[in-house]
BAFI-739688 format. One record per residue: x, y, z of N, C-alpha, C in turn; residue number from 1; residue in one letter. Coordinates in Angstrom, 2 decimals. Each point is the difference from the previous one (the first is absolute). Layout:
! residues N
n_c1->X, n_c2->Y, n_c3->Z, ca_c1->X, ca_c2->Y, ca_c3->Z, c_c1->X, c_c2->Y, c_c3->Z, seq->NUM, type->A
...
//
This chain:
! residues 147
n_c1->165.90, n_c2->-4.16, n_c3->56.63, ca_c1->-0.07, ca_c2->-0.87, ca_c3->-1.12, c_c1->-0.74, c_c2->-1.29, c_c3->0.31, seq->1, type->M
n_c1->0.23, n_c2->-0.50, n_c3->1.20, ca_c1->-0.68, ca_c2->-1.26, ca_c3->0.35, c_c1->-1.51, c_c2->0.21, c_c3->0.11, seq->2, type->S
n_c1->-0.43, n_c2->1.20, n_c3->0.40, ca_c1->-1.44, ca_c2->0.25, ca_c3->0.10, c_c1->-0.65, c_c2->0.04, c_c3->-1.38, seq->3, type->S
n_c1->0.74, n_c2->0.50, n_c3->-0.99, ca_c1->-0.54, ca_c2->0.04, ca_c3->-1.37, c_c1->-0.13, c_c2->-1.42, c_c3->-0.53, seq->4, type->I
n_c1->1.02, n_c2->-0.86, n_c3->0.26, ca_c1->-0.07, ca_c2->-1.39, ca_c3->-0.43, c_c1->-1.16, c_c2->-0.73, c_c3->0.69, seq->5, type->R
n_c1->-0.21, n_c2->0.30, n_c3->1.28, ca_c1->-1.09, ca_c2->-0.64, ca_c3->0.74, c_c1->-1.35, c_c2->0.43, c_c3->-0.56, seq->6, type->A
n_c1->-0.10, n_c2->1.28, n_c3->-0.36, ca_c1->-1.25, ca_c2->0.51, ca_c3->-0.56, c_c1->-0.30, c_c2->-0.67, c_c3->-1.34, seq->7, type->K
n_c1->1.04, n_c2->-0.15, n_c3->-0.85, ca_c1->-0.18, ca_c2->-0.64, ca_c3->-1.31, c_c1->-0.37, c_c2->-1.48, c_c3->0.17, seq->8, type->K
n_c1->0.60, n_c2->-0.64, n_c3->0.98, ca_c1->-0.32, ca_c2->-1.41, ca_c3->0.25, c_c1->-1.44, c_c2->-0.15, c_c3->0.47, seq->9, type->A
n_c1->-0.47, n_c2->0.94, n_c3->0.82, ca_c1->-1.38, ca_c2->-0.03, ca_c3->0.47, c_c1->-0.97, c_c2->0.20, c_c3->-1.15, seq->10, type->L
n_c1->0.32, n_c2->0.94, n_c3->-0.90, ca_c1->-0.86, ca_c2->0.25, ca_c3->-1.16, c_c1->-0.06, c_c2->-1.24, c_c3->-0.90, seq->11, type->E
n_c1->1.12, n_c2->-0.67, n_c3->-0.19, ca_c1->0.04, ca_c2->-1.21, ca_c3->-0.82, c_c1->-0.84, c_c2->-1.11, c_c3->0.62, seq->12, type->E
n_c1->0.07, n_c2->-0.14, n_c3->1.31, ca_c1->-0.76, ca_c2->-1.06, ca_c3->0.65, c_c1->-1.50, c_c2->0.28, c_c3->-0.03, seq->13, type->S
n_c1->-0.37, n_c2->1.29, n_c3->0.01, ca_c1->-1.43, ca_c2->0.36, ca_c3->-0.04, c_c1->-0.61, c_c2->-0.20, c_c3->-1.38, seq->14, type->N
n_c1->0.84, n_c2->-0.02, n_c3->-1.05, ca_c1->-0.52, ca_c2->-0.17, ca_c3->-1.36, c_c1->-0.65, c_c2->-1.37, c_c3->-0.17, seq->15, type->K
n_c1->0.46, n_c2->-0.99, n_c3->0.74, ca_c1->-0.53, ca_c2->-1.35, ca_c3->-0.13, c_c1->-1.31, c_c2->-0.21, c_c3->0.73, seq->16, type->G
n_c1->-0.38, n_c2->0.95, n_c3->0.86, ca_c1->-1.23, ca_c2->-0.16, ca_c3->0.78, c_c1->-1.19, c_c2->0.51, c_c3->-0.82, seq->17, type->I
n_c1->-0.98, n_c2->-0.84, n_c3->-0.16, ca_c1->-1.22, ca_c2->0.37, ca_c3->-0.71, c_c1->-1.10, c_c2->0.22, c_c3->1.02, seq->18, type->V
n_c1->-0.56, n_c2->1.18, n_c3->-0.02, ca_c1->-1.08, ca_c2->0.30, ca_c3->0.95, c_c1->-1.32, c_c2->-0.55, c_c3->-0.54, seq->19, type->K
n_c1->-0.74, n_c2->-0.63, n_c3->0.89, ca_c1->-1.31, ca_c2->-0.52, ca_c3->-0.39, c_c1->-1.00, c_c2->1.13, c_c3->-0.02, seq->20, type->E
n_c1->-0.83, n_c2->0.01, n_c3->-1.00, ca_c1->-1.06, ca_c2->0.99, ca_c3->-0.08, c_c1->-1.23, c_c2->-0.62, c_c3->0.66, seq->21, type->I
n_c1->-0.46, n_c2->0.66, n_c3->1.05, ca_c1->-1.18, ca_c2->-0.52, ca_c3->0.69, c_c1->-1.23, c_c2->0.74, c_c3->-0.52, seq->22, type->T
n_c1->-1.03, n_c2->-0.75, n_c3->-0.21, ca_c1->-1.25, ca_c2->0.58, ca_c3->-0.48, c_c1->-0.95, c_c2->0.11, c_c3->1.18, seq->23, type->H
n_c1->-0.35, n_c2->1.24, n_c3->0.32, ca_c1->-0.92, ca_c2->0.23, ca_c3->1.11, c_c1->-1.43, c_c2->-0.13, c_c3->-0.50, seq->24, type->L
n_c1->-0.90, n_c2->-0.47, n_c3->0.86, ca_c1->-1.39, ca_c2->-0.21, ca_c3->-0.45, c_c1->-0.69, c_c2->1.31, c_c3->-0.38, seq->25, type->P
n_c1->-0.84, n_c2->-0.09, n_c3->-1.01, ca_c1->-0.78, ca_c2->1.15, ca_c3->-0.45, c_c1->-1.44, c_c2->-0.44, c_c3->-0.29, seq->26, type->T
n_c1->-0.63, n_c2->-0.61, n_c3->1.00, ca_c1->-1.37, ca_c2->-0.46, ca_c3->-0.18, c_c1->-0.96, c_c2->1.19, c_c3->-0.05, seq->27, type->E
n_c1->-1.07, n_c2->-0.17, n_c3->-0.76, ca_c1->-1.01, ca_c2->1.05, ca_c3->-0.10, c_c1->-0.82, c_c2->0.05, c_c3->1.29, seq->28, type->A
n_c1->-0.45, n_c2->1.19, n_c3->0.35, ca_c1->-0.85, ca_c2->0.19, ca_c3->1.18, c_c1->-0.96, c_c2->1.14, c_c3->-0.28, seq->29, type->F
n_c1->-1.08, n_c2->0.02, n_c3->0.76, ca_c1->-1.00, ca_c2->1.03, ca_c3->-0.19, c_c1->0.02, c_c2->1.02, c_c3->1.13, seq->30, type->G
n_c1->-0.82, n_c2->1.01, n_c3->-0.15, ca_c1->-0.05, ca_c2->1.07, ca_c3->1.00, c_c1->-0.52, c_c2->-0.52, c_c3->1.34, seq->31, type->E
n_c1->-0.91, n_c2->-0.97, n_c3->-0.04, ca_c1->-0.54, ca_c2->-0.56, ca_c3->1.23, c_c1->1.07, c_c2->-0.69, c_c3->0.83, seq->32, type->T
n_c1->0.82, n_c2->-0.84, n_c3->-0.66, ca_c1->1.08, ca_c2->-0.68, ca_c3->0.72, c_c1->1.01, c_c2->1.01, c_c3->0.54, seq->33, type->E
n_c1->0.29, n_c2->1.02, n_c3->-0.81, ca_c1->0.96, ca_c2->1.02, ca_c3->0.42, c_c1->-0.52, c_c2->0.74, c_c3->1.24, seq->34, type->M
n_c1->-1.28, n_c2->0.39, n_c3->-0.03, ca_c1->-0.59, ca_c2->0.71, ca_c3->1.14, c_c1->-0.03, c_c2->-0.88, c_c3->1.25, seq->35, type->L
n_c1->-0.26, n_c2->-1.29, n_c3->-0.18, ca_c1->-0.02, ca_c2->-0.92, ca_c3->1.13, c_c1->1.38, c_c2->-0.06, c_c3->0.66, seq->36, type->L
n_c1->1.05, n_c2->-0.14, n_c3->-0.79, ca_c1->1.36, ca_c2->-0.06, ca_c3->0.55, c_c1->0.42, c_c2->1.36, c_c3->0.57, seq->37, type->Q
n_c1->-0.43, n_c2->1.06, n_c3->-0.64, ca_c1->0.29, ca_c2->1.36, ca_c3->0.48, c_c1->-0.58, c_c2->0.20, c_c3->1.41, seq->38, type->W
n_c1->-1.26, n_c2->-0.40, n_c3->0.16, ca_c1->-0.67, ca_c2->0.15, ca_c3->1.29, c_c1->0.59, c_c2->-0.93, c_c3->1.06, seq->39, type->N
n_c1->0.41, n_c2->-1.21, n_c3->-0.40, ca_c1->0.65, ca_c2->-0.92, ca_c3->0.94, c_c1->1.30, c_c2->0.60, c_c3->0.51, seq->40, type->K
n_c1->0.77, n_c2->0.61, n_c3->-0.89, ca_c1->1.26, ca_c2->0.61, ca_c3->0.40, c_c1->-0.26, c_c2->1.17, c_c3->0.95, seq->41, type->Y
n_c1->-1.02, n_c2->0.80, n_c3->-0.30, ca_c1->-0.35, ca_c2->1.12, ca_c3->0.86, c_c1->-0.40, c_c2->-0.49, c_c3->1.39, seq->42, type->A
n_c1->-0.79, n_c2->-1.07, n_c3->0.05, ca_c1->-0.42, ca_c2->-0.55, ca_c3->1.29, c_c1->1.19, c_c2->-0.54, c_c3->0.77, seq->43, type->Q
n_c1->0.92, n_c2->-0.64, n_c3->-0.69, ca_c1->1.21, ca_c2->-0.53, ca_c3->0.64, c_c1->0.82, c_c2->1.14, c_c3->0.62, seq->44, type->C
n_c1->0.13, n_c2->1.11, n_c3->-0.73, ca_c1->0.73, ca_c2->1.16, ca_c3->0.53, c_c1->-0.72, c_c2->0.58, c_c3->1.22, seq->45, type->L
n_c1->-1.33, n_c2->0.06, n_c3->-0.07, ca_c1->-0.78, ca_c2->0.50, ca_c3->1.13, c_c1->0.17, c_c2->-0.86, c_c3->1.22, seq->46, type->G
n_c1->0.04, n_c2->-1.32, n_c3->-0.20, ca_c1->0.19, ca_c2->-0.92, ca_c3->1.11, c_c1->1.37, c_c2->0.16, c_c3->0.65, seq->47, type->D
n_c1->0.99, n_c2->0.39, n_c3->-0.81, ca_c1->1.35, ca_c2->0.20, ca_c3->0.51, c_c1->0.19, c_c2->1.38, c_c3->0.63, seq->48, type->K
n_c1->-1.03, n_c2->0.86, n_c3->-0.11, ca_c1->0.08, ca_c2->1.33, ca_c3->0.61, c_c1->0.37, c_c2->1.11, c_c3->-0.96, seq->49, type->G
n_c1->0.13, n_c2->-0.29, n_c3->-1.28, ca_c1->0.32, ca_c2->1.02, ca_c3->-1.00, c_c1->-1.30, c_c2->0.63, c_c3->-0.52, seq->50, type->Y
n_c1->-0.65, n_c2->0.76, n_c3->0.87, ca_c1->-1.33, ca_c2->0.54, ca_c3->-0.31, c_c1->0.03, c_c2->1.05, c_c3->-1.11, seq->51, type->K
n_c1->1.07, n_c2->0.80, n_c3->-0.06, ca_c1->0.07, ca_c2->1.05, ca_c3->-1.02, c_c1->0.07, c_c2->-0.64, c_c3->-1.39, seq->52, type->I
n_c1->0.86, n_c2->-0.99, n_c3->-0.14, ca_c1->0.12, ca_c2->-0.67, ca_c3->-1.29, c_c1->-1.29, c_c2->-0.73, c_c3->-0.35, seq->53, type->M
n_c1->-0.64, n_c2->-0.59, n_c3->0.98, ca_c1->-1.28, ca_c2->-0.67, ca_c3->-0.25, c_c1->-1.01, c_c2->0.99, c_c3->-0.54, seq->54, type->E
n_c1->-0.08, n_c2->1.17, n_c3->0.62, ca_c1->-0.98, ca_c2->0.99, ca_c3->-0.45, c_c1->0.35, c_c2->0.53, c_c3->-1.39, seq->55, type->S
n_c1->1.29, n_c2->0.11, n_c3->-0.32, ca_c1->0.38, ca_c2->0.44, ca_c3->-1.34, c_c1->-0.40, c_c2->-1.03, c_c3->-1.05, seq->56, type->L
n_c1->0.13, n_c2->-1.27, n_c3->0.34, ca_c1->-0.40, ca_c2->-1.05, ca_c3->-0.95, c_c1->-1.51, c_c2->-0.03, c_c3->-0.21, seq->57, type->L
n_c1->-0.74, n_c2->0.36, n_c3->1.04, ca_c1->-1.46, ca_c2->-0.09, ca_c3->-0.07, c_c1->-0.66, c_c2->1.33, c_c3->-0.32, seq->58, type->L
n_c1->0.77, n_c2->1.06, n_c3->-0.23, ca_c1->-0.56, ca_c2->1.33, ca_c3->-0.23, c_c1->-0.80, c_c2->0.03, c_c3->-1.31, seq->59, type->I
n_c1->0.46, n_c2->-0.72, n_c3->-0.99, ca_c1->-0.67, ca_c2->-0.11, ca_c3->-1.30, c_c1->0.19, c_c2->-1.42, c_c3->-0.51, seq->60, type->N
n_c1->-0.91, n_c2->-0.44, n_c3->-0.84, ca_c1->0.22, ca_c2->-1.28, ca_c3->-0.66, c_c1->0.95, c_c2->0.23, c_c3->-1.16, seq->61, type->D
n_c1->1.06, n_c2->-0.79, n_c3->-0.09, ca_c1->0.92, ca_c2->0.16, ca_c3->-1.13, c_c1->-0.65, c_c2->-0.47, c_c3->-1.29, seq->62, type->P
n_c1->0.44, n_c2->0.57, n_c3->-1.10, ca_c1->-0.50, ca_c2->-0.36, ca_c3->-1.32, c_c1->1.03, c_c2->-0.88, c_c3->-0.70, seq->63, type->K
n_c1->-0.49, n_c2->-1.00, n_c3->-0.69, ca_c1->0.88, ca_c2->-0.94, ca_c3->-0.70, c_c1->-0.09, c_c2->0.22, c_c3->-1.50, seq->64, type->L
n_c1->1.17, n_c2->0.12, n_c3->-0.64, ca_c1->0.06, ca_c2->0.13, ca_c3->-1.45, c_c1->1.09, c_c2->-0.95, c_c3->-0.49, seq->65, type->N
n_c1->-0.40, n_c2->-1.20, n_c3->-0.37, ca_c1->0.97, ca_c2->-1.03, ca_c3->-0.36, c_c1->0.69, c_c2->-0.50, c_c3->1.25, seq->66, type->G
n_c1->1.30, n_c2->0.25, n_c3->0.11, ca_c1->0.72, ca_c2->-0.34, ca_c3->1.23, c_c1->0.40, c_c2->1.27, c_c3->0.76, seq->67, type->T
n_c1->-0.43, n_c2->1.15, n_c3->-0.47, ca_c1->0.31, ca_c2->1.27, ca_c3->0.66, c_c1->-1.14, c_c2->0.36, c_c3->0.95, seq->68, type->A
n_c1->0.35, n_c2->0.24, n_c3->1.25, ca_c1->-0.98, ca_c2->0.38, ca_c3->1.01, c_c1->0.19, c_c2->1.48, c_c3->0.28, seq->69, type->I
n_c1->-1.09, n_c2->0.75, n_c3->-0.03, ca_c1->0.05, ca_c2->1.44, ca_c3->0.25, c_c1->-0.76, c_c2->0.31, c_c3->1.27, seq->70, type->T
n_c1->0.65, n_c2->0.72, n_c3->0.91, ca_c1->-0.62, ca_c2->0.40, ca_c3->1.26, c_c1->0.05, c_c2->1.51, c_c3->0.10, seq->71, type->L
n_c1->-1.12, n_c2->0.60, n_c3->0.37, ca_c1->-0.09, ca_c2->1.45, ca_c3->0.16, c_c1->0.09, c_c2->0.34, c_c3->1.48, seq->72, type->E
n_c1->0.95, n_c2->0.86, n_c3->0.35, ca_c1->0.19, ca_c2->0.44, ca_c3->1.38, c_c1->-0.24, c_c2->1.50, c_c3->0.10, seq->73, type->L
n_c1->-0.39, n_c2->0.49, n_c3->1.19, ca_c1->-0.42, ca_c2->1.40, ca_c3->0.12, c_c1->1.13, c_c2->1.03, c_c3->0.05, seq->74, type->P
n_c1->1.24, n_c2->-0.40, n_c3->0.35, ca_c1->1.07, ca_c2->1.01, ca_c3->0.09, c_c1->1.37, c_c2->-0.66, c_c3->-0.10, seq->75, type->N
n_c1->1.03, n_c2->0.85, n_c3->-0.11, ca_c1->1.37, ca_c2->-0.48, ca_c3->-0.15, c_c1->0.49, c_c2->-0.75, c_c3->1.24, seq->76, type->E
n_c1->-0.42, n_c2->0.43, n_c3->1.18, ca_c1->0.39, ca_c2->-0.68, ca_c3->1.23, c_c1->-0.48, c_c2->-1.43, c_c3->0.02, seq->77, type->G
n_c1->-1.24, n_c2->-0.21, n_c3->-0.43, ca_c1->-0.54, ca_c2->-1.36, ca_c3->-0.09, c_c1->0.78, c_c2->-0.83, c_c3->-1.00, seq->78, type->S
n_c1->0.39, n_c2->0.63, n_c3->-1.09, ca_c1->0.77, ca_c2->-0.70, ca_c3->-1.03, c_c1->1.34, c_c2->-0.44, c_c3->0.56, seq->79, type->K
n_c1->0.67, n_c2->0.87, n_c3->0.76, ca_c1->1.30, ca_c2->-0.36, ca_c3->0.58, c_c1->-0.14, c_c2->-1.14, c_c3->0.99, seq->80, type->L
n_c1->-1.03, n_c2->0.04, n_c3->0.85, ca_c1->-0.23, ca_c2->-1.09, ca_c3->0.95, c_c1->-0.28, c_c2->-1.31, c_c3->-0.72, seq->81, type->D
n_c1->-0.79, n_c2->0.09, n_c3->-1.07, ca_c1->-0.37, ca_c2->-1.19, ca_c3->-0.77, c_c1->1.23, c_c2->-0.61, c_c3->-0.66, seq->82, type->F
n_c1->0.88, n_c2->0.84, n_c3->-0.56, ca_c1->1.17, ca_c2->-0.50, ca_c3->-0.72, c_c1->0.96, c_c2->-0.74, c_c3->0.92, seq->83, type->E
n_c1->-0.02, n_c2->0.31, n_c3->1.31, ca_c1->0.87, ca_c2->-0.70, ca_c3->0.94, c_c1->-0.36, c_c2->-1.48, c_c3->0.09, seq->84, type->K
n_c1->-1.26, n_c2->-0.33, n_c3->-0.15, ca_c1->-0.48, ca_c2->-1.38, ca_c3->0.11, c_c1->-0.32, c_c2->-0.63, c_c3->-1.35, seq->85, type->E
n_c1->0.34, n_c2->0.69, n_c3->-1.08, ca_c1->-0.36, ca_c2->-0.46, ca_c3->-1.34, c_c1->0.60, c_c2->-1.36, c_c3->-0.34, seq->86, type->L
n_c1->1.26, n_c2->-0.23, n_c3->0.37, ca_c1->0.63, ca_c2->-1.28, ca_c3->-0.34, c_c1->-0.67, c_c2->-1.17, c_c3->0.69, seq->87, type->N
n_c1->-0.42, n_c2->0.18, n_c3->1.24, ca_c1->-0.71, ca_c2->-1.08, ca_c3->0.70, c_c1->-1.31, c_c2->-0.33, c_c3->-0.67, seq->88, type->G
n_c1->-0.74, n_c2->1.04, n_c3->-0.40, ca_c1->-1.28, ca_c2->-0.19, ca_c3->-0.69, c_c1->0.22, c_c2->-0.69, c_c3->-1.33, seq->89, type->L
n_c1->0.98, n_c2->0.47, n_c3->-0.77, ca_c1->0.28, ca_c2->-0.63, ca_c3->-1.29, c_c1->0.38, c_c2->-1.46, c_c3->0.15, seq->90, type->L
n_c1->0.83, n_c2->-0.31, n_c3->1.00, ca_c1->0.38, ca_c2->-1.39, ca_c3->0.25, c_c1->-1.21, c_c2->-0.86, c_c3->0.32, seq->91, type->G
n_c1->-0.90, n_c2->0.53, n_c3->0.83, ca_c1->-1.22, ca_c2->-0.74, ca_c3->0.36, c_c1->-0.86, c_c2->-0.25, c_c3->-1.24, seq->92, type->H
n_c1->-0.24, n_c2->1.05, n_c3->-0.77, ca_c1->-0.86, ca_c2->-0.14, ca_c3->-1.19, c_c1->0.63, c_c2->-0.92, c_c3->-1.04, seq->93, type->L
n_c1->1.29, n_c2->0.17, n_c3->-0.25, ca_c1->0.66, ca_c2->-0.85, ca_c3->-1.01, c_c1->-0.02, c_c2->-1.47, c_c3->0.42, seq->94, type->K
n_c1->0.20, n_c2->-0.26, n_c3->1.28, ca_c1->0.00, ca_c2->-1.37, ca_c3->0.48, c_c1->-1.37, c_c2->-0.64, c_c3->0.00, seq->95, type->G
n_c1->-1.00, n_c2->0.72, n_c3->0.48, ca_c1->-1.33, ca_c2->-0.58, ca_c3->0.12, c_c1->-0.78, c_c2->-0.01, c_c3->-1.31, seq->96, type->H
n_c1->0.31, n_c2->0.93, n_c3->-0.91, ca_c1->-0.70, ca_c2->0.02, ca_c3->-1.29, c_c1->0.81, c_c2->-0.73, c_c3->-1.08, seq->97, type->L
n_c1->1.19, n_c2->-0.49, n_c3->0.35, ca_c1->0.86, ca_c2->-0.76, ca_c3->-0.91, c_c1->0.27, c_c2->0.77, c_c3->-1.29, seq->98, type->H
n_c1->0.33, n_c2->1.30, n_c3->0.16, ca_c1->0.33, ca_c2->0.82, ca_c3->-1.16, c_c1->1.06, c_c2->1.01, c_c3->0.41, seq->99, type->N
n_c1->1.18, n_c2->-0.12, n_c3->-0.60, ca_c1->1.11, ca_c2->0.87, ca_c3->0.37, c_c1->0.14, c_c2->1.21, c_c3->-0.91, seq->100, type->H
n_c1->-1.03, n_c2->0.26, n_c3->-0.82, ca_c1->-0.01, ca_c2->1.19, ca_c3->-0.84, c_c1->-0.79, c_c2->1.14, c_c3->0.64, seq->101, type->D
n_c1->-0.51, n_c2->-0.19, n_c3->1.20, ca_c1->-0.84, ca_c2->0.99, ca_c3->0.66, c_c1->0.80, c_c2->1.25, c_c3->0.33, seq->102, type->I
n_c1->-0.58, n_c2->1.14, n_c3->-0.31, ca_c1->0.58, ca_c2->1.29, ca_c3->0.38, c_c1->-1.08, c_c2->0.82, c_c3->0.70, seq->103, type->T
n_c1->0.42, n_c2->0.92, n_c3->0.84, ca_c1->-0.94, ca_c2->0.87, ca_c3->0.70, c_c1->0.37, c_c2->1.45, c_c3->-0.29, seq->104, type->I
n_c1->-0.98, n_c2->0.76, n_c3->-0.46, ca_c1->0.18, ca_c2->1.42, ca_c3->-0.26, c_c1->-0.84, c_c2->0.78, c_c3->1.00, seq->105, type->E
n_c1->0.60, n_c2->1.02, n_c3->0.58, ca_c1->-0.69, ca_c2->0.81, ca_c3->1.00, c_c1->-0.28, c_c2->1.36, c_c3->-0.61, seq->106, type->I
n_c1->-1.26, n_c2->0.42, n_c3->0.06, ca_c1->-0.40, ca_c2->1.31, ca_c3->-0.50, c_c1->-0.43, c_c2->0.84, c_c3->1.19, seq->107, type->I
n_c1->0.55, n_c2->1.20, n_c3->0.08, ca_c1->-0.39, ca_c2->0.92, ca_c3->1.07, c_c1->-1.09, c_c2->0.91, c_c3->-0.55, seq->108, type->V
n_c1->-1.15, n_c2->0.00, n_c3->0.65, ca_c1->-1.13, ca_c2->0.82, ca_c3->-0.43, c_c1->-0.33, c_c2->0.97, c_c3->1.14, seq->109, type->N
n_c1->0.54, n_c2->1.19, n_c3->-0.11, ca_c1->-0.23, ca_c2->1.00, ca_c3->1.03, c_c1->-1.12, c_c2->0.95, c_c3->-0.42, seq->110, type->E
n_c1->-1.08, n_c2->-0.54, n_c3->-0.50, ca_c1->-1.11, ca_c2->0.85, ca_c3->-0.42, c_c1->-0.54, c_c2->0.74, c_c3->1.21, seq->111, type->S
n_c1->-0.05, n_c2->1.30, n_c3->-0.12, ca_c1->-0.44, ca_c2->0.84, ca_c3->1.12, c_c1->-1.50, c_c2->0.15, c_c3->-0.07, seq->112, type->I
n_c1->-0.63, n_c2->-0.46, n_c3->1.06, ca_c1->-1.44, ca_c2->0.14, ca_c3->0.07, c_c1->-0.34, c_c2->1.35, c_c3->0.61, seq->113, type->E
n_c1->-1.02, n_c2->0.62, n_c3->-0.53, ca_c1->-0.40, ca_c2->1.28, ca_c3->0.57, c_c1->-0.68, c_c2->-0.24, c_c3->1.33, seq->114, type->T
n_c1->0.49, n_c2->0.67, n_c3->0.99, ca_c1->-0.58, ca_c2->-0.12, ca_c3->1.33, c_c1->-0.81, c_c2->1.25, c_c3->0.26, seq->115, type->K
n_c1->-1.21, n_c2->-0.18, n_c3->0.50, ca_c1->-0.81, ca_c2->1.16, ca_c3->0.30, c_c1->-0.44, c_c2->-0.09, c_c3->1.44, seq->116, type->R
n_c1->-0.25, n_c2->1.12, n_c3->0.56, ca_c1->-0.45, ca_c2->0.00, ca_c3->1.38, c_c1->-1.50, c_c2->-0.25, c_c3->0.03, seq->117, type->S
n_c1->-0.43, n_c2->-0.77, n_c3->0.97, ca_c1->-1.40, ca_c2->-0.33, ca_c3->0.13, c_c1->-0.61, c_c2->0.85, c_c3->1.10, seq->118, type->F
n_c1->-1.21, n_c2->0.47, n_c3->-0.27, ca_c1->-0.71, ca_c2->0.69, ca_c3->1.07, c_c1->-0.90, c_c2->-1.02, c_c3->0.71, seq->119, type->N
n_c1->-0.72, n_c2->0.45, n_c3->1.02, ca_c1->-0.83, ca_c2->-0.93, ca_c3->0.78, c_c1->-1.06, c_c2->-0.67, c_c3->-0.86, seq->120, type->D
n_c1->-0.60, n_c2->0.73, n_c3->-0.94, ca_c1->-1.04, ca_c2->-0.57, ca_c3->-0.85, c_c1->0.57, c_c2->-1.11, c_c3->-0.87, seq->121, type->Q
n_c1->1.21, n_c2->0.19, n_c3->-0.56, ca_c1->0.64, ca_c2->-1.03, ca_c3->-0.82, c_c1->0.27, c_c2->-1.26, c_c3->0.81, seq->122, type->D
n_c1->0.48, n_c2->0.18, n_c3->1.22, ca_c1->0.27, ca_c2->-1.15, ca_c3->0.88, c_c1->-1.30, c_c2->-0.74, c_c3->0.33, seq->123, type->R
n_c1->-1.04, n_c2->0.77, n_c3->0.31, ca_c1->-1.28, ca_c2->-0.61, ca_c3->0.33, c_c1->-0.54, c_c2->-0.79, c_c3->-1.20, seq->124, type->Y
n_c1->0.09, n_c2->0.59, n_c3->-1.19, ca_c1->-0.49, ca_c2->-0.69, ca_c3->-1.20, c_c1->0.76, c_c2->-1.31, c_c3->-0.24, seq->125, type->N
n_c1->1.30, n_c2->0.02, n_c3->0.23, ca_c1->0.80, ca_c2->-1.22, ca_c3->-0.18, c_c1->-0.39, c_c2->-1.05, c_c3->1.03, seq->126, type->R
n_c1->-0.17, n_c2->0.40, n_c3->1.26, ca_c1->-0.42, ca_c2->-0.94, ca_c3->1.03, c_c1->-1.41, c_c2->-0.53, c_c3->-0.29, seq->127, type->L
n_c1->-0.85, n_c2->0.85, n_c3->-0.54, ca_c1->-1.37, ca_c2->-0.42, ca_c3->-0.33, c_c1->0.02, c_c2->-1.04, c_c3->-1.12, seq->128, type->H
n_c1->0.92, n_c2->0.15, n_c3->-0.94, ca_c1->0.13, ca_c2->-1.00, ca_c3->-1.06, c_c1->0.43, c_c2->-1.35, c_c3->0.59, seq->129, type->Q
n_c1->0.93, n_c2->0.05, n_c3->0.94, ca_c1->0.50, ca_c2->-1.23, ca_c3->0.60, c_c1->-1.04, c_c2->-0.66, c_c3->0.90, seq->130, type->L
n_c1->-0.76, n_c2->0.81, n_c3->0.73, ca_c1->-0.99, ca_c2->-0.53, ca_c3->0.92, c_c1->-1.19, c_c2->0.95, c_c3->0.09, seq->131, type->N
n_c1->-1.10, n_c2->-0.31, n_c3->-0.71, ca_c1->-1.17, ca_c2->0.88, ca_c3->0.00, c_c1->-0.62, c_c2->0.19, c_c3->1.39, seq->132, type->P
n_c1->0.30, n_c2->-0.88, n_c3->0.95, ca_c1->-0.56, ca_c2->0.13, ca_c3->1.35, c_c1->0.55, c_c2->1.20, c_c3->0.75, seq->133, type->N
n_c1->0.99, n_c2->0.65, n_c3->-0.55, ca_c1->0.55, ca_c2->1.18, ca_c3->0.66, c_c1->-1.04, c_c2->1.13, c_c3->0.05, seq->134, type->I
n_c1->-0.93, n_c2->-0.01, n_c3->-0.94, ca_c1->-1.07, ca_c2->1.01, ca_c3->0.00, c_c1->-0.87, c_c2->-0.20, c_c3->1.24, seq->135, type->E
n_c1->-0.29, n_c2->-1.25, n_c3->0.35, ca_c1->-0.77, ca_c2->-0.29, ca_c3->1.21, c_c1->0.74, c_c2->0.49, c_c3->1.24, seq->136, type->L
n_c1->1.28, n_c2->-0.20, n_c3->0.06, ca_c1->0.82, ca_c2->0.48, ca_c3->1.11, c_c1->-0.05, c_c2->1.53, c_c3->0.09, seq->137, type->L
n_c1->0.14, n_c2->0.67, n_c3->-1.13, ca_c1->-0.01, ca_c2->1.46, ca_c3->-0.03, c_c1->-1.34, c_c2->0.55, c_c3->0.46, seq->138, type->R
n_c1->-1.10, n_c2->-0.60, n_c3->-0.48, ca_c1->-1.32, ca_c2->0.51, ca_c3->0.37, c_c1->-0.36, c_c2->-0.35, c_c3->1.45, seq->139, type->S
n_c1->0.42, n_c2->-1.17, n_c3->0.49, ca_c1->-0.30, ca_c2->-0.41, ca_c3->1.37, c_c1->0.64, c_c2->0.94, c_c3->1.01, seq->140, type->T
n_c1->1.20, n_c2->0.40, n_c3->-0.25, ca_c1->0.71, ca_c2->0.86, ca_c3->0.94, c_c1->-0.07, c_c2->1.47, c_c3->-0.35, seq->141, type->F
n_c1->-0.76, n_c2->0.34, n_c3->-1.05, ca_c1->-0.17, ca_c2->1.40, ca_c3->-0.37, c_c1->1.29, c_c2->0.66, c_c3->-0.44, seq->142, type->G
n_c1->0.84, n_c2->-0.73, n_c3->-0.70, ca_c1->1.27, ca_c2->0.56, ca_c3->-0.46, c_c1->-0.19, c_c2->0.77, c_c3->-1.29, seq->143, type->L
n_c1->0.71, n_c2->1.11, n_c3->-0.14, ca_c1->-0.05, ca_c2->0.74, ca_c3->-1.24, c_c1->1.42, c_c2->0.21, c_c3->-0.52, seq->144, type->D
n_c1->0.07, n_c2->0.31, n_c3->-1.27, ca_c1->1.29, ca_c2->0.20, ca_c3->-0.63, c_c1->0.29, c_c2->1.48, c_c3->-0.10, seq->145, type->L
n_c1->1.15, n_c2->0.43, n_c3->0.50, ca_c1->0.42, ca_c2->1.39, ca_c3->-0.16, c_c1->0.87, c_c2->0.07, c_c3->-1.24, seq->146, type->D
n_c1->-0.48, n_c2->0.70, n_c3->-0.99, ca_c1->0.79, ca_c2->0.09, ca_c3->-1.23, c_c1->0.52, c_c2->1.39, c_c3->-0.21, seq->147, type->T
//
């Protein structure tokens, strides 16, 4: 019985407390400022030795739509790793961009690229595109392509 009376007394005392409503900043920002802070955070993580998270942040440029930031990642594993550090990134962006309405959406894009096997001629053609002097090397040493 005494616990019920104590509970009622606590409820009565809490009725008199008025909670202050705090207004968090919501300043406007552009994609350039967002990308600058995004890259600064990635560099900070890299300096601390969190290379995987740094590479996930820099794998694609995020897209800004109002206060919603969309990042495309290549697979579910990357998404799980990214979500572990999401709160730190959000805190950094909200603090430095002075906008607490920022949200981050992660999209997994597992588009399968067709892989084909290259023969020697295909490899040679690709190397020739990168450096035309390879033809001089091939002719100087009398190299031929077995296809």
